[in-house]
N, C-alpha and C positions, 0 to 999 in steps of 0.2 A: 626206355632208357637208351640214350645214344651210346653206341659202342665206339671205342677208339682202339687203335692198335697198341700193342704192348710197347713198341718203340716210342710212340707219341706220348703214352702215359709216363714212361720213365723220363723222357726228355723234359716234360712239363711238371714233374713232381719234385718235391723237396722232402727229405727225411728230416724231421725235427728230432735232434738228439735228446734222448730221455723222455720225450713227450709221448711217444707211442703213436704218432699220427703220420700219415703220408698226405701231404697237402699239395694241390696243384690243379689248375683249371677247374676249380669247383669240386674236386674229388677229395674226399676225406675218408680214410680207412682207419678205424681204431684197431689197435693190437688186441688180441684176445685177453680176457681177464686173467689175472694171476691165479694160480692154483695153490693149494696148501703145500705143494712140493717145491714151489719157487722159493729161493732164498729170500729172507726178509731184507728190506732196504736197510742200508747202513744207518746207524744212529747219527743224528745231527751233532756236529761238533763246532763250537764257536772258538775262534782263536783268542787266546788269553791276551789281554792288554799288557803291553810291556811295562815293566817297572821303570822308574826314573829316580833320581836323587830326591831326597826330602828337602834338602837345602837347610839353611840355618834359621828359617823364619817361622817354622811351625810352632803354634801355641795350642796346647790342649785347653778344653773348656769353652770353646766358641759357642755362642748362643745358637739355638735352633731357630732359624728364620729362612724365608725364601726370597726376601728382598734386601739387597745390600746397598741400595741407592735411595735417595730422596730427591726432591725437586732442585736442591742446591748442589748435588753431586756433579763434579766435572768429569768429563770423559765420554767416550763413545759407548752408548748403552747397548747391551745385548741381553737376551734371554738365553741362558745356557740350559739345555734340557736334553734328555735322552733316557737310557735305560741301564740297569745293571743286571746281568745274567751270569749264570755259571757256564762252565765249558760245555755243558749239554744244552745250552741255549735256553735254559729255564730261568724265569725271572726270580730275582732275589729281593726279599724285603730286608733292608739293611740300612746302615747310616753311612753318609759320606761327609768327610771334612773337606771343605774347599777353603783355600786362602790364596790371596794374590796381592800384588802391589797396587797402589793408586795410579792415577793417570800420569803422574810424574815419575813413576818407577820406585816409589818409597813404600815400604811395609810399615804397618802400625805395630810398633814394638811394645806399646803400653796398654792399648785397648784392643778392640775386636773389629775395627774397620776392615771391610773386605775379608771377613772371616765368618764362616758359618758351619753349622752341622745340620744336614738335612736328612730326612727319612725318605726312603723310596716307598712307593705304595705297593699294593699286592701284585701289580704287574711289573714291578721293578722300575717304575718311572720316577724321575726327579726333575726339578726345574728350579732355577734361581735367576733373579733379575740382578744384573751387575754391570760392569763396564769391561771394555778391553783394557787390560793392564798396560801401564807404561813400561818402557824398557829402561834398564839400568846397566851401568858399567860393571863388568866382572873382569878385573884386571885391565887389560887394554882393549877389550872387545865388549860390545853390548850384548846382553842376553836378549833374545827375542821375547815378545809378549807371550806370557804363559800363565796358566792357572794350575795351581797344585791341587791334588786330590789324594785322599787317603780313605780306603774302603776296607772294612773288616767284615768278612762274610764266610760262613762255612769253615771256620777255623783257620782261614787264610787272611793275610793282610796285603793289600796292594797299595803302594805309594807310587804316584806317577805325576806327570805334568802334561797338560794339554796345550797345544800350540795353535797358531792361527795361520791360515794360508797366505801366501804372498808377503810374509814378513821378510824384509831384506836381510835380517840377521839369522834366519833359520839355518842357512847353509853353513855358516861358520860356527854355530853353537855345538859344543861337544856332546850335549845331552839331547839335542833335538832328534825326533824320529817322525818320519812321515806318517807312520801308523797311528800317531797320536795327534794328528791334525783334526780340528773340529771342522764340521761342515758348516760353512758360514754363508748365509743368504740374508742380506740386509741386517736386521737386528736379531735374527734367529741364528743361534749357534747350537749344533747338535753333536753329541758324542755318545756312543754305546760302549760302556765298560763291560769287560768280561773278566770275572775273577775266578 
């Protein structure tokens, strides 16, 4: 084994925080194994999704379905998917009500267009095929594109709204929160709810 000086070793090494390794110039030294006297690692904590206004357009009794569009539906298509977990990051099997406006910013007040109730699976996953909603005037300002969600789990209820990146009306909206932006990549939109 080639020997190097302590100074050379330290100058070419990098300590990886929390990883327990020293890495540099092909040298890797693992930290000793934990003993039963070491403190247990802290429990994982997931930050709760912030609530938002319900708004005037919620309607109970939406049909359970995962597709809100057909070949004649106007608007930019997306698949909204993600997970629902508790604050200990454990998946939740629950239901989510989603509702939003059509591509012109109008809500269906008599039927259930762009309204659904979906079940998460055993891993807390959900997915719906829909569109990016249109914007509408709220007083003298437009509301940004948003999708409403209501989740009931573990004796708690979360009512919130999801927003889209780069919407020019986000910054002026009194209810917008960056923590509720979906991750958007092409037609894939993702969001992880924590209840």
